[in-house]
N, CA and C atoms as a LAMMPS dump frame, in Angstrom:
ITEM: TIMESTEP
0
ITEM: NUMBER OF ATOMS
306
ITEM: BOX BOUNDS ff ff ff
-5.0000000000000000e+02 5.0000000000000000e+02
-5.0000000000000000e+02 5.0000000000000000e+02
-5.0000000000000000e+02 5.0000000000000000e+02
ITEM: ATOMS id mol type element x y z
1 1 1 N -389.089 158.776 -402.74
2 1 2 C -389.694 159.881 -402.015
3 1 3 C -389.023 160.097 -400.672
4 2 1 N -389.34 161.179 -400.046
5 2 2 C -388.795 161.504 -398.733
6 2 3 C -389.8 161.082 -397.681
7 3 1 N -389.333 160.322 -396.716
8 3 2 C -390.209 159.869 -395.64
9 3 3 C -390.145 160.883 -394.5
10 4 1 N -391.272 161.413 -394.142
11 4 2 C -391.355 162.329 -393.012
12 4 3 C -392.018 161.576 -391.877
13 5 1 N -391.331 161.456 -390.775
14 5 2 C -391.903 160.702 -389.664
15 5 3 C -392.625 161.648 -388.718
16 6 1 N -393.818 161.253 -388.345
17 6 2 C -394.585 161.995 -387.353
18 6 3 C -394.86 161.042 -386.207
19 7 1 N -394.648 161.482 -385.011
20 7 2 C -394.759 160.583 -383.869
21 7 3 C -396.155 159.978 -383.779
22 8 1 N -397.159 160.742 -384.166
23 8 2 C -398.526 160.253 -383.987
24 8 3 C -399.264 160.08 -385.307
25 9 1 N -398.54 160.151 -386.434
26 9 2 C -399.217 160.071 -387.718
27 9 3 C -399.067 158.711 -388.359
28 10 1 N -400.055 158.321 -389.146
29 10 2 C -399.985 157.068 -389.881
30 10 3 C -399.026 157.207 -391.057
31 11 1 N -398.3 156.125 -391.36
32 11 2 C -397.443 156.11 -392.546
33 11 3 C -397.719 154.845 -393.34
34 12 1 N -397.564 154.955 -394.665
35 12 2 C -397.809 153.813 -395.54
36 12 3 C -397.043 154.032 -396.837
37 13 1 N -396.172 153.068 -397.165
38 13 2 C -395.406 153.112 -398.403
39 13 3 C -395.437 151.723 -399.024
40 14 1 N -395.396 151.678 -400.363
41 14 2 C -395.31 150.409 -401.059
42 14 3 C -394.119 150.469 -402.006
43 15 1 N -393.34 149.38 -402.05
44 15 2 C -392.183 149.305 -402.941
45 15 3 C -392.146 147.937 -403.611
46 16 1 N -391.925 147.868 -404.933
47 16 2 C -391.818 149.042 -405.804
48 16 3 C -393.18 149.708 -405.973
49 17 1 N -393.191 150.943 -406.456
50 17 2 C -394.474 151.616 -406.654
51 17 3 C -395.007 151.428 -408.069
52 18 1 N -394.118 151.157 -409.02
53 18 2 C -394.592 150.887 -410.379
54 18 3 C -393.574 150.041 -411.125
55 19 1 N -394.088 149.154 -411.974
56 19 2 C -393.237 148.279 -412.776
57 19 3 C -393.792 148.206 -414.187
58 20 1 N -392.934 147.827 -415.127
59 20 2 C -393.352 147.548 -416.5
60 20 3 C -393.005 146.098 -416.801
61 21 1 N -393.964 145.373 -417.351
62 21 2 C -393.779 143.938 -417.601
63 21 3 C -394.215 143.597 -419.022
64 22 1 N -393.822 142.404 -419.474
65 22 2 C -394.25 141.956 -420.795
66 22 3 C -395.682 141.407 -420.729
67 23 1 N -396.152 140.839 -421.852
68 23 2 C -397.57 140.492 -421.945
69 23 3 C -397.948 139.255 -421.126
70 24 1 N -396.973 138.479 -420.687
71 24 2 C -397.285 137.248 -419.962
72 24 3 C -397.854 137.52 -418.569
73 25 1 N -398.67 136.596 -418.088
74 25 2 C -399.112 136.647 -416.705
75 25 3 C -397.908 136.48 -415.786
76 26 1 N -398.005 136.969 -414.581
77 26 2 C -396.87 136.859 -413.68
78 26 3 C -397.229 137.176 -412.249
79 27 1 N -396.203 137.226 -411.417
80 27 2 C -396.407 137.54 -410.008
81 27 3 C -395.14 138.173 -409.456
82 28 1 N -395.23 138.641 -408.239
83 28 2 C -394.075 139.265 -407.603
84 28 3 C -394.393 139.614 -406.17
85 29 1 N -393.427 140.232 -405.524
86 29 2 C -393.586 140.619 -404.124
87 29 3 C -393.529 142.131 -403.982
88 30 1 N -394.412 142.649 -403.155
89 30 2 C -394.383 144.046 -402.751
90 30 3 C -393.987 144.107 -401.289
91 31 1 N -393.339 145.193 -400.91
92 31 2 C -393.038 145.414 -399.505
93 31 3 C -393.87 146.597 -399.012
94 32 1 N -394.767 146.318 -398.088
95 32 2 C -395.536 147.366 -397.437
96 32 3 C -394.753 147.818 -396.212
97 33 1 N -394.546 149.121 -396.095
98 33 2 C -393.903 149.687 -394.914
99 33 3 C -394.911 150.619 -394.246
100 34 1 N -395.282 150.287 -393.028
101 34 2 C -396.321 151.044 -392.343
102 34 3 C -396.12 150.953 -390.846
103 35 1 N -396.673 151.916 -390.127
104 35 2 C -396.622 151.891 -388.668
105 35 3 C -397.996 151.6 -388.066
106 36 1 N -398.902 151.074 -388.907
107 36 2 C -400.274 150.898 -388.448
108 36 3 C -400.958 149.813 -389.282
109 37 1 N -402.227 149.612 -389.051
110 37 2 C -402.998 148.635 -389.823
111 37 3 C -403.315 149.206 -391.207
112 38 1 N -403.282 148.318 -392.209
113 38 2 C -403.548 148.734 -393.581
114 38 3 C -404.392 147.679 -394.266
115 39 1 N -404.97 148.053 -395.41
116 39 2 C -405.809 147.135 -396.189
117 39 3 C -405.764 147.539 -397.648
118 40 1 N -406.134 146.58 -398.508
119 40 2 C -406.252 146.877 -399.93
120 40 3 C -407.518 147.69 -400.147
121 41 1 N -407.386 148.738 -400.937
122 41 2 C -408.548 149.536 -401.31
123 41 3 C -409.073 149.093 -402.657
124 42 1 N -408.79 149.89 -403.691
125 42 2 C -409.299 149.599 -405.028
126 42 3 C -408.288 148.787 -405.823
127 43 1 N -408.792 147.795 -406.559
128 43 2 C -407.974 147.01 -407.482
129 43 3 C -408.517 147.215 -408.886
130 44 1 N -407.631 147.559 -409.814
131 44 2 C -408.01 147.709 -411.217
132 44 3 C -407.192 146.742 -412.061
133 45 1 N -407.851 146.025 -412.948
134 45 2 C -407.137 145.209 -413.918
135 45 3 C -406.834 143.793 -413.492
136 46 1 N -407.553 143.293 -412.514
137 46 2 C -407.47 141.867 -412.23
138 46 3 C -406.262 141.41 -411.444
139 47 1 N -405.597 142.316 -410.728
140 47 2 C -404.506 141.903 -409.852
141 47 3 C -405.092 141.216 -408.619
142 48 1 N -404.43 140.162 -408.138
143 48 2 C -404.781 139.598 -406.837
144 48 3 C -403.656 139.916 -405.869
145 49 1 N -404.007 140.118 -404.6
146 49 2 C -403.046 140.509 -403.584
147 49 3 C -403.246 139.642 -402.348
148 50 1 N -402.149 139.038 -401.845
149 50 2 C -402.212 138.193 -400.656
150 50 3 C -401.065 138.528 -399.723
151 51 1 N -401.315 138.888 -398.47
152 51 2 C -402.629 139.101 -397.859
153 51 3 C -403.214 140.444 -398.296
154 52 1 N -404.51 140.624 -398.102
155 52 2 C -405.169 141.867 -398.516
156 52 3 C -405.279 142.869 -397.375
157 53 1 N -404.739 142.51 -396.219
158 53 2 C -404.687 143.454 -395.108
159 53 3 C -403.598 142.993 -394.154
160 54 1 N -403.178 143.888 -393.276
161 54 2 C -402.127 143.534 -392.344
162 54 3 C -401.883 144.65 -391.357
163 55 1 N -400.888 144.443 -390.516
164 55 2 C -400.485 145.467 -389.56
165 55 3 C -398.968 145.628 -389.662
166 56 1 N -398.535 146.858 -389.902
167 56 2 C -397.106 147.115 -389.959
168 56 3 C -396.478 146.616 -391.24
169 57 1 N -395.161 146.386 -391.176
170 57 2 C -394.393 146.012 -392.369
171 57 3 C -394.736 144.592 -392.798
172 58 1 N -395.06 144.429 -394.075
173 58 2 C -395.553 143.141 -394.567
174 58 3 C -395.096 142.926 -396.005
175 59 1 N -394.699 141.696 -396.331
176 59 2 C -394.472 141.312 -397.723
177 59 3 C -395.779 140.817 -398.313
178 60 1 N -396.107 141.304 -399.499
179 60 2 C -397.391 141.012 -400.139
180 60 3 C -397.111 140.377 -401.5
181 61 1 N -397.757 139.25 -401.773
182 61 2 C -397.656 138.596 -403.071
183 61 3 C -398.749 139.119 -403.992
184 62 1 N -398.355 139.522 -405.205
185 62 2 C -399.354 139.931 -406.197
186 62 3 C -399.25 139.037 -407.42
187 63 1 N -400.371 138.827 -408.08
188 63 2 C -400.403 138.128 -409.362
189 63 3 C -401.207 138.967 -410.348
190 64 1 N -400.911 138.784 -411.629
191 64 2 C -401.651 139.527 -412.651
192 64 3 C -401.813 138.643 -413.879
193 65 1 N -402.891 138.88 -414.646
194 65 2 C -403.171 138.048 -415.815
195 65 3 C -402.361 138.49 -417.029
196 66 1 N -402.422 137.677 -418.076
197 66 2 C -401.772 138.036 -419.338
198 66 3 C -402.506 139.201 -419.989
199 67 1 N -401.755 139.966 -420.76
200 67 2 C -402.356 141.043 -421.559
201 67 3 C -402.624 140.49 -422.95
202 68 1 N -403.888 140.27 -423.26
203 68 2 C -404.255 139.68 -424.552
204 68 3 C -404.79 140.729 -425.518
205 69 1 N -404.572 142.012 -425.204
206 69 2 C -404.996 143.079 -426.104
207 69 3 C -403.8 143.538 -426.933
208 70 1 N -404.045 144.52 -427.81
209 70 2 C -402.958 145.043 -428.64
210 70 3 C -402.457 146.385 -428.122
211 71 1 N -402.775 146.688 -426.874
212 71 2 C -402.28 147.927 -426.295
213 71 3 C -401.827 147.684 -424.863
214 72 1 N -401.071 148.629 -424.325
215 72 2 C -400.569 148.485 -422.964
216 72 3 C -401.737 148.446 -421.98
217 73 1 N -401.694 147.473 -421.084
218 73 2 C -402.714 147.354 -420.037
219 73 3 C -402.182 148.003 -418.763
220 74 1 N -402.998 148.831 -418.146
221 74 2 C -402.634 149.454 -416.875
222 74 3 C -403.413 148.779 -415.756
223 75 1 N -402.675 148.268 -414.778
224 75 2 C -403.289 147.565 -413.651
225 75 3 C -402.778 148.226 -412.378
226 76 1 N -403.627 148.294 -411.367
227 76 2 C -403.167 148.957 -410.149
228 76 3 C -403.872 148.41 -408.918
229 77 1 N -403.199 148.583 -407.795
230 77 2 C -403.765 148.268 -406.486
231 77 3 C -403.493 149.46 -405.586
232 78 1 N -404.538 149.937 -404.913
233 78 2 C -404.304 150.966 -403.91
234 78 3 C -404.388 150.336 -402.524
235 79 1 N -403.461 150.716 -401.688
236 79 2 C -403.452 150.307 -400.286
237 79 3 C -403.794 151.535 -399.449
238 80 1 N -404.443 151.324 -398.322
239 80 2 C -404.787 152.448 -397.455
240 80 3 C -404.635 152.032 -396.001
241 81 1 N -404.286 152.993 -395.174
242 81 2 C -404.31 152.712 -393.74
243 81 3 C -405.762 152.614 -393.319
244 82 1 N -406.043 151.778 -392.326
245 82 2 C -407.444 151.558 -391.967
246 82 3 C -408.087 152.803 -391.374
247 83 1 N -407.266 153.761 -390.932
248 83 2 C -407.838 155.045 -390.505
249 83 3 C -408.043 155.994 -391.692
250 84 1 N -407.73 155.505 -392.904
251 84 2 C -407.919 156.233 -394.162
252 84 3 C -407.066 157.489 -394.261
253 85 1 N -406.012 157.581 -393.436
254 85 2 C -405.169 158.773 -393.456
255 85 3 C -404.173 158.762 -394.607
256 86 1 N -403.747 157.568 -395.046
257 86 2 C -402.718 157.48 -396.081
258 86 3 C -403.116 156.461 -397.144
259 87 1 N -402.711 156.739 -398.385
260 87 2 C -402.93 155.828 -399.511
261 87 3 C -401.6 155.644 -400.234
262 88 1 N -401.321 154.427 -400.667
263 88 2 C -400.161 154.141 -401.497
264 88 3 C -400.622 153.274 -402.658
265 89 1 N -400.1 153.521 -403.841
266 89 2 C -400.577 152.838 -405.043
267 89 3 C -399.427 152.102 -405.726
268 90 1 N -399.703 150.858 -406.127
269 90 2 C -398.796 150.047 -406.934
270 90 3 C -399.397 149.924 -408.327
271 91 1 N -398.599 150.233 -409.361
272 91 2 C -399.101 150.25 -410.731
273 91 3 C -398.251 149.339 -411.615
274 92 1 N -398.923 148.557 -412.454
275 92 2 C -398.274 147.729 -413.464
276 92 3 C -398.641 148.271 -414.84
277 93 1 N -397.631 148.554 -415.656
278 93 2 C -397.843 148.827 -417.075
279 93 3 C -397.433 147.561 -417.82
280 94 1 N -398.406 146.916 -418.444
281 94 2 C -398.15 145.614 -419.076
282 94 3 C -398.244 145.751 -420.578
283 95 1 N -397.099 145.529 -421.232
284 95 2 C -397.023 145.726 -422.68
285 95 3 C -397.804 144.649 -423.421
286 96 1 N -398.274 144.953 -424.62
287 96 2 C -398.924 143.927 -425.44
288 96 3 C -397.908 142.97 -426.039
289 97 1 N -398.375 141.827 -426.5
290 97 2 C -397.49 140.847 -427.12
291 97 3 C -396.811 141.474 -428.329
292 98 1 N -395.535 141.175 -428.5
293 98 2 C -394.808 141.714 -429.624
294 98 3 C -394.03 142.976 -429.32
295 99 1 N -394.287 143.576 -428.155
296 99 2 C -393.482 144.708 -427.734
297 99 3 C -392.538 144.26 -426.643
298 100 1 N -391.3 144.707 -426.695
299 100 2 C -390.281 144.251 -425.767
300 100 3 C -389.906 145.396 -424.841
301 101 1 N -389.832 145.081 -423.574
302 101 2 C -389.448 146.067 -422.565
303 101 3 C -387.939 146.055 -422.407
304 102 1 N -387.267 147.066 -422.922
305 102 2 C -385.813 147.14 -422.811
306 102 3 C -385.409 147.804 -421.505
């Protein structure tokens, strides 16, 4: 995306914004880029995030459980600036066992 800087506006970006993984449980790092305080908003699908809040640019560790269903599991975490001006979402598409992510 294109980053537009505003001298007095809140900014919040998460990278990567979406990944596809196999059925196994796993973890990884996200990079939060922000000019202000932020926090985790909504979590869907059992992801854990550490730390769950911060100020400015921060590396965040996420973990997710195995997908034990026969369909793709969608998991997500939304981050928001504490002034609620900006939201950024990280999404995991987790394939079921037996499907290979090429």
